[in-house]
C-alpha positions in Angstrom: -1.5 25.9 7.4 -4.6 24.4 6.0 -5.4 20.9 7.2 -8.0 18.3 7.7 -8.4 16.5 11.0 -10.9 14.4 13.1 -11.3 14.6 16.9 -13.9 11.7 17.1 -14.4 8.4 15.3 -17.4 8.2 12.8 -18.5 8.8 9.3 -16.4 11.0 7.1 -18.9 13.5 6.5 -19.6 13.8 10.2 -16.1 13.9 11.8 -13.7 15.4 9.3 -13.0 19.0 9.5 -11.2 21.3 7.3 -9.6 24.4 8.5 -6.3 26.1 9.7 -3.9 24.4 12.2 -0.5 25.7 13.5 2.4 24.8 11.0 4.6 22.3 12.6 8.4 23.1 13.1 11.0 20.3 12.4 13.0 18.9 15.3 16.3 17.1 15.4 16.7 14.7 12.5 13.4 16.0 11.0 12.3 17.8 8.0 9.2 19.9 7.1 7.7 19.0 3.7 5.4 21.2 1.8 2.9 18.6 0.5 1.5 18.7 -3.1 -0.4 15.5 -2.7 -1.8 13.1 0.0 -3.0 9.6 -0.6 -6.1 8.0 0.9 -5.5 4.3 1.8 -7.8 1.8 3.4 -6.0 2.0 6.6 -6.5 5.7 6.7 -10.2 5.5 6.6 -10.3 2.7 9.1 -8.5 4.7 11.6 -11.0 7.7 11.0 -13.8 5.2 11.5 -12.4 3.6 14.6 -11.7 0.4 13.2 -8.0 0.9 13.9 -6.5 2.9 16.6 -5.6 6.6 16.1 -4.4 8.8 19.1 -7.5 11.0 19.3 -7.1 11.1 23.0 -4.0 13.3 22.5 -5.8 15.9 20.4 -6.9 16.5 16.7 -5.5 13.8 14.3 -4.5 14.8 10.8 -5.2 11.6 8.8 -3.2 9.7 6.0 0.2 8.1 6.1 1.4 8.8 2.5 2.1 11.9 0.5 4.6 13.8 -1.6 6.0 17.3 -1.8 9.1 19.4 -1.5 11.4 19.7 1.6 10.7 23.2 2.8 12.8 23.5 6.0 15.1 21.0 7.8 15.7 20.6 11.6 19.2 20.1 13.2 21.1 17.2 12.0 19.7 17.3 8.5 21.8 19.0 5.6 20.4 22.2 4.4 21.2 20.9 0.8 18.2 18.9 1.1 15.9 22.0 1.1 14.0 22.0 -2.1 14.4 18.3 -2.8 11.2 16.5 -4.3 10.2 13.7 -2.1 7.7 11.2 -1.2 6.9 10.3 2.4 5.5 7.3 4.3 4.3 6.3 7.7 3.4 9.9 8.6 0.2 9.1 10.7 1.5 5.9 12.4 1.4 6.2 16.3 1.5 10.0 15.8 -1.2 12.3 15.3 0.0 14.5 12.2 -0.4 12.9 8.8 -0.3 14.1 5.2 -3.9 15.7 4.9 -2.4 19.1 5.4 -0.1 21.6 3.4 2.8 20.7 5.6 4.0 17.6 7.5 7.0 17.2 9.7 8.8 13.8 9.7 12.0 12.0 10.6 14.3 12.0 7.6 14.3 8.3 7.5 10.5 8.5 6.4 11.2 11.0 3.5 12.5 9.4 0.2 13.8 11.2 -2.9 11.2 11.5 -5.8 12.6 11.6 -9.3 11.9 14.5 -11.4 10.0 12.6 -14.0 7.3 11.3 -11.5 4.2 13.5 -10.7 3.6 14.1 -7.0 0.3 12.3 -7.0 2.1 9.3 -8.2 4.8 9.7 -5.4 2.0 9.9 -2.9 0.9 6.4 -3.8 4.3 4.6 -3.1 4.0 4.2 0.6 1.5 1.7 1.7 0.7 0.0 -1.7 4.1 -0.1 -3.3 6.1 -1.0 -0.2 3.7 -3.6 1.0 3.7 -5.2 -2.5 7.5 -5.2 -2.4 7.7 -6.9 1.0 5.1 -9.5 0.0 7.0 -10.5 -3.1 10.7 -10.2 -1.8 10.5 -11.0 2.0 11.2 -14.7 1.5 13.9 -14.7 -1.0 14.4 -14.5 -4.9 11.3 -15.2 -7.0 13.0 -15.7 -10.4 11.6 -18.8 -12.0 9.0 -19.4 -9.6 5.2 -19.3 -10.0 3.3 -16.6 -7.9 -0.3 -16.3 -7.4 -1.5 -12.6 -6.7 -5.0 -12.4 -5.4 -7.0 -9.3 -5.8 -4.5 -8.1 -8.4 -6.9 -5.3 -9.3 -6.3 -3.7 -5.9 -3.7 -1.1 -4.9 -1.2 -3.6 -3.3 -2.0 -6.5 -5.8 -1.3 -4.2 -8.9 2.1 -3.4 -7.7 2.9 -7.0 -6.6 2.1 -8.2 -10.1 4.7 -5.7 -11.4 7.5 -6.6 -8.8 7.0 -10.3 -9.3 7.1 -10.2 -13.2 10.1 -7.8 -13.2 12.0 -10.2 -10.9 11.5 -13.1 -13.2 8.5 -14.9 -11.8 5.6 -16.5 -13.7 2.6 -14.4 -12.4 -1.1 -15.8 -12.1 -3.5 -13.0 -10.9 -7.0 -13.2 -9.6 -9.6 -10.4 -10.3 -13.2 -9.7 -10.0 -14.1 -8.3 -13.5 -13.0 -7.8 -16.9 -11.7 -4.3 -16.4 -9.4 -5.4 -13.5 -8.4 -8.3 -15.7 -7.2 -5.9 -18.5 -5.3 -3.9 -15.8 -3.6 -7.0 -14.4 -2.4 -8.0 -17.9 -1.2 -4.7 -18.5 0.8 -4.8 -15.3 2.5 -8.1 -16.5 0.3 -11.0 -15.3 0.8 -14.1 -17.5 -2.6 -15.6 -16.7 -5.6 -13.9 -15.2 -8.5 -15.8 -13.4 -11.9 -14.3 -12.5 -12.5 -15.4 -9.0 -16.3 -14.7 -9.3 -16.7 -17.0 -12.3 -13.9 -19.6 -12.2 -12.8 -22.2 -9.8 -9.5 -20.7 -8.7 -8.0 -23.9 -7.5 -8.9 -26.0 -10.5 -7.7 -23.4 -12.9 -4.4 -22.9 -11.1 -3.7 -26.6 -10.9 -4.4 -26.8 -14.6 -1.9 -24.0 -15.3 0.7 -25.8 -13.0 0.0 -29.3 -14.0 -1.0 -30.1 -10.6 2.2 -28.9 -9.0 0.6 -25.8 -7.6 2.4 -22.4 -6.9 5.4 -21.4 -5.0 4.1 -18.4 -3.3 0.7 -16.5 -2.7 0.4 -12.9 -2.4 -3.0 -12.7 -0.6 -5.4 -9.9 0.2 -8.0 -12.1 1.7 -6.1 -14.6 3.8 -9.2 -16.1 5.8 -11.7 -16.1 2.8 -9.0 -17.8 0.6 -7.7 -20.4 3.0 -9.4 -23.4 1.5 -8.3 -22.5 -2.0 -4.8 -21.6 -0.8 -4.2 -25.1 0.7 -5.3 -26.9 -2.4 -2.7 -24.8 -4.7 0.3 -24.1 -2.5 3.3 -26.3 -3.2 5.3 -28.1 -0.5 7.7 -25.6 1.1 5.6 -22.7 -0.4 5.0 -19.3 1.2 1.8 -17.3 1.7 2.4 -13.6 2.1 -0.7 -11.9 3.3 -1.4 -8.3 4.1 -5.2 -8.3 4.8 -8.2 -10.6 5.9 -11.2 -8.3 5.8 -13.9 -10.8 5.1 -12.8 -13.4 7.7 -11.0 -11.4 10.4 -10.3 -14.3 12.7 -9.9 -17.3 10.3 -9.6 -20.9 11.6 -6.3 -22.3 10.1 -6.1 -25.6 8.4 -3.2 -26.6 10.5 -2.3 -30.1 9.5 -2.7 -29.6 5.7 -0.4 -26.6 6.1 2.0 -28.5 8.4 2.3 -31.6 6.0 3.2 -29.1 3.2 5.8 -27.2 5.3 3.8 -24.0 4.5 5.1 -20.7 5.7 2.6 -17.9 6.4 4.2 -14.4 6.4 2.1 -11.6 7.8 3.1 -8.1 6.3 2.2 -4.8 7.8 4.2 -2.0 6.2 4.4 0.0 9.5 6.3 -2.8 11.4 8.4 -4.0 8.5 12.1 -4.2 9.6 13.9 -1.0 8.6 16.2 -2.7 6.3 13.2 -3.9 4.4 11.8 -0.3 4.3 15.1 0.9 3.1 15.5 -1.7 0.3 11.8 -1.1 -0.7 12.2 2.6 -1.0 15.5 2.2 -2.9 14.0 -0.2 -5.3 10.9 2.1 -5.7 13.1 5.1 -6.5 15.3 3.1 -9.0 12.0 1.7 -10.8 10.5 5.3 -10.8 13.4 6.9 -12.3 13.6 4.3 -15.0 9.9 4.4 -15.7 9.4 0.6 -15.0 6.3 0.8 -12.9 2.7 1.3 -14.1 0.5 3.5 -11.9 -3.3 4.2 -11.5 -4.8 7.4 -10.1 -8.6 6.5 -9.6 -9.8 10.0 -8.4 -8.1 13.3 -7.3 -9.8 15.7 -4.9 -9.0 19.0 -3.3 -8.5 19.2 0.5 -11.9 20.6 0.9 -13.5 17.4 -0.3 -11.6 14.9 1.8 -14.8 13.3 3.1 -15.8 12.4 -0.5 -12.3 10.9 -1.0 -12.8 8.9 2.1 -16.2 7.5 1.2 -14.9 6.6 -2.3 -12.1 4.4 -0.6 -14.5 2.8 1.8 -16.8 1.8 -1.0 -13.9 -0.3 -2.4 -14.8 0.5 -6.0 -11.8 2.7 -6.8 -9.4 1.2 -9.4 -6.3 2.8 -8.2 -5.0 5.3 -5.9 -7.1 8.1 -4.4 -5.5 11.3 -3.7 -5.8 14.9 -2.3 -4.0 17.5 -4.4 -3.0 20.9 -3.0 -2.5 24.1 -5.1 
């Protein structure tokens, strides 16, 4: 099969190779998916760069966690009736070497989810990390109907879906963005109010919107960098669900201000979410996709041969939406 892989950490153009690798066979409880699309997420490029672990000591690593395609063959224990089913897959390259940057991937059936006929494969490839992380951040701590949620970085992959999940569940959504284009996209996703964190005082603006009461929950893309703002606007008993802290990787926690507000900080990583949470997220994603209730953004599409360009674009952080590889 055609595939991309890396054997050493480093810049995309230097370490990513494209060529032929052996096509994998499914084991017990597994299926082989003929992939039509593979998403490039920030965690994928961090693994290739050596900023997050990848099992290169075991051999070549095919990158990427998320993808979409058609079940081609099944292993023992999986009904043959599933052959030919359109699916999206997630968690392909977590603690294992073989991800979705290839014509085929073999995965446990639990990581393979039905893709409705009305949904393009490239959209399906974007459901894993972004949509599932957003779902967990919004719903991990209970119903949000009637609550006020702040989604920071709402123009990003996760934030964009978090706005949609929260709004559809009946929350009032305040979104922060860095430019007018992202503001427009956040409004289209359902945000009630959009704040430009580059030009506006976020804490002052949020407290004006909430009449000083603050927000019930914060979905946060930059936990460390936003701490001083968060402590000013979170209500007593509020929750901060965070999935990233790139700018300040080891933040100092304002312990007593948070303690006296009885604040819960919920750290979210899609790979280690409880299986029940993964199943619920997948089920809600499938239902929403089938009903056309989610809005999506594809920022760029590349063939497999140009995978290094796709990785570079994601590393630059300027892509407004999902970056995908598409296979003929």
